[in-house]
C-alpha positions in Angstrom: 0.0 0.0 0.1 1.1 3.4 -1.0 0.8 6.1 1.8 -1.9 8.5 1.4 -0.8 12.0 0.2 -2.1 15.0 2.0 -4.6 17.1 -0.1 -3.7 20.7 -0.7 -5.2 23.1 1.7 -7.2 24.6 -1.1 -9.2 21.4 -1.4 -10.7 21.7 2.0 -14.2 20.5 2.4 -15.5 24.0 2.8 -14.0 24.8 -0.6 -15.3 21.8 -2.3 -18.9 22.7 -1.4 -18.7 25.5 -4.0 -21.8 27.5 -2.7 -22.2 29.4 -6.1 -21.5 28.7 -9.5 -19.6 30.9 -11.8 -22.4 30.8 -14.3 -24.9 32.0 -11.5 -22.7 34.8 -10.6 -22.1 35.7 -14.3 -25.9 36.0 -14.8 -26.2 38.1 -11.7 -23.3 40.4 -12.7 -24.8 41.0 -16.0 -28.1 41.9 -14.5 -26.7 44.2 -11.9 -24.3 45.8 -14.6 -27.5 46.6 -16.7 -29.2 48.1 -13.6 -26.2 50.2 -12.8 -26.0 51.5 -16.3 -29.8 52.4 -16.2 -29.0 54.1 -12.9 -26.3 56.1 -14.5 -28.8 57.2 -17.2 -31.4 58.1 -14.6 -28.9 60.0 -12.6 -27.8 62.0 -15.7 -31.4 62.8 -16.7 -32.4 63.9 -13.3 -29.2 66.0 -12.9 -30.0 67.6 -16.3 -33.4 68.8 -15.0 -32.5 69.6 -11.4 -28.9 71.2 -11.6 -28.0 74.3 -13.8 -24.5 73.5 -12.9 -24.8 70.2 -14.4 -26.2 71.6 -17.7 -23.0 73.8 -18.1 -20.6 70.8 -17.6 -18.7 69.2 -20.5 -19.9 65.9 -21.6 -17.2 64.0 -19.8 -17.9 66.1 -16.6 -21.6 65.1 -16.9 -20.7 61.5 -17.2 -18.3 61.9 -14.2 -21.1 63.5 -12.1 -23.4 60.8 -12.9 -20.9 58.1 -12.3 -20.2 59.7 -8.9 -24.0 59.6 -8.0 -24.0 55.9 -8.9 -21.0 55.4 -6.8 -22.5 57.0 -3.8 -25.6 54.6 -4.2 -23.3 51.6 -4.3 -21.3 52.8 -1.5 -24.3 53.2 0.9 -25.9 49.8 -0.2 -22.5 47.9 0.3 -21.8 49.7 3.7 -25.2 48.9 4.9 -25.0 45.2 4.2 -21.3 45.0 5.5 -22.5 46.6 8.9 -25.5 44.6 9.1 -23.5 41.3 8.6 -20.8 42.5 10.9 -23.4 43.2 13.7 -25.6 40.0 13.1 -23.5 37.2 11.5 -21.7 35.3 14.3 -20.2 33.1 11.4 -18.0 36.0 10.3 -15.7 35.5 13.2 -15.1 32.0 11.5 -13.0 33.8 8.9 -10.3 34.4 11.5 -9.9 30.5 11.7 -10.6 29.3 8.3 -10.2 31.7 5.2 -12.3 29.2 3.3 -15.4 29.7 5.7 -18.5 30.9 3.9 -20.5 33.8 4.8 -23.6 33.5 2.7 -24.9 37.2 3.5 -21.9 38.4 1.9 -21.7 36.0 -0.9 -25.3 36.8 -2.0 -24.1 40.3 -2.8 -21.3 39.3 -5.3 -23.3 40.0 -8.3 -24.1 43.5 -7.1 -20.5 44.1 -6.2 -19.3 42.8 -9.5 -22.0 44.5 -11.5 -21.1 47.9 -10.1 -17.2 47.3 -11.0 -18.1 46.3 -14.4 -20.6 49.2 -14.9 -18.2 51.9 -13.7 -15.3 50.3 -15.5 -17.1 50.7 -18.8 -17.3 54.4 -18.1 -13.5 54.4 -17.1 -12.8 52.9 -20.4 -14.8 55.2 -22.5 -13.6 58.4 -20.6 -10.1 57.1 -20.2 -8.5 60.2 -21.7 -10.7 62.8 -20.1 -11.0 61.5 -16.4 -8.1 62.0 -14.2 -7.2 59.0 -11.9 -8.8 56.6 -14.0 -5.7 54.3 -14.0 -5.8 53.8 -10.2 -9.6 53.3 -10.4 -9.0 50.6 -12.9 -6.4 48.7 -10.9 -8.8 48.9 -8.0 -11.8 47.6 -9.9 -9.8 44.9 -11.7 -8.4 43.5 -8.4 -12.0 43.6 -6.8 -13.4 41.8 -9.8 -10.8 39.1 -9.7 -11.0 38.7 -6.0 -14.8 38.3 -6.0 -14.9 36.1 -9.3 -12.4 33.7 -7.8 -13.5 33.8 -4.2 -17.1 34.0 -3.8 -18.0 30.9 -6.0 -15.2 29.0 -4.2 -16.6 29.7 -0.7 -13.7 32.0 0.2 -15.1 35.6 1.3 -12.7 38.1 0.1 
């Protein structure tokens, strides 16, 4: 009999459960990306009617204005969920002992999180030459997207 080789740590039982499929996360991400793009359009439209300052802005500044409004909506939603999970989810402390632990409340927001990053990155790509700081934002978005894409479906909470 040959000795049994130890399995790599990334093949822990919680990792193998794979709580979410990439295909499910991709569908949610596409839906939320579309929702954030619609929200961007709504913010631009409302700002046009509500703000004389907005009407005097250049096209790229109008897009940045609306992107900032969408960013604020995203930040408030994500912060509210994070605070609620931090306060009410006892399993969150499990992450201290097992980086492959699963926090379903956070995992369920993966499509929302990715959808925002994709939608915002589309604006960054379109206005690359006009918006300042777009390089740092792109690095931030890409790292966030990769971490969530690889982590959430694998049962790892980024």
